[in-house]
N, C-alpha and C positions, 0 to 999 in steps of 0.2 A: 167190322170195318174200322180201321184206325184212321183217325183224322190227323193229318200232319200239322204240327204246331208251327207257327211262324218262327223264324230264327231271329231272336232278339239279341243283337250282338253289338250295338253301338251305344256307348255311354254318352248321354247328352248332358247330365247334371250329376252333382254329388251333393249330399245333404248331411248335416251333422245331427239332425234329429228326425225321427220317424214321422212326426206330424207334418212338417213341411214337405217331406217326400210324398206322403199320401195325397196332399193337396195338389201337388204338381201332377201326380199320376191321375187324379180325378179329372183335371183339366184335359189331359190327353184322352182319357176314356170318353169324356163328353163330346170330344171332337172326332171320335172313331179311330183313334190311333192306339194300337196294342202296345202295351209297355209292361215292364216288370221291375221290381225292386230287388236289388241284390244286397243282402246284409251279411256282415261277417261279425256277428255278435253272440256267437254260441247259442243260436236258436232263441235269442231274447233273454237268455240267462245272464248275460254280461253286457247290458246296454252301453256301458262306458266305453266299450270297444269301438262304438260308432265314431268316437273322436279320433281314434287311431286309424280306423278303416271306415271312411264315410259310406253312407248308403248310396248306392249307384242306381240311377234311373236309366234303364236301357230300352231301346226301341229297335225296330228293323232299320237297316241302313237306308232303305228307300224312303222311310218316313222321317229320317233324322232332321232334315232341313225344315220341314213343316212343323215338326214338334218343337224345335228350338224357337222358331218364329212365334208359335203360340205361347210358349212360356215367357218370351221376351216382350210380348205385347202387353202394355199397361191395361188395367181394367177399364171398361167403358163407363160412361156416366151412370150414376145411380138412378133408380126410378123414383126416389122420394123427392118431394118438391123443394 
């Protein structure tokens, strides 16, 4: 039985480095939004290509508004006194 994967087709952000892209993807994942990173860097062999072709964070169109709101929301207060 094949499970149909969601169609992730709406680019909501672009990033010049992988670290920032993974943090944004983790925020979406923690809030139940499926996402994917699209890279054009020769499979990681040419990371400098990310400057020419930024990493794209994509989500389903139905989740795009909520995803952008989550990423635009500033962090809440810290728990330290």
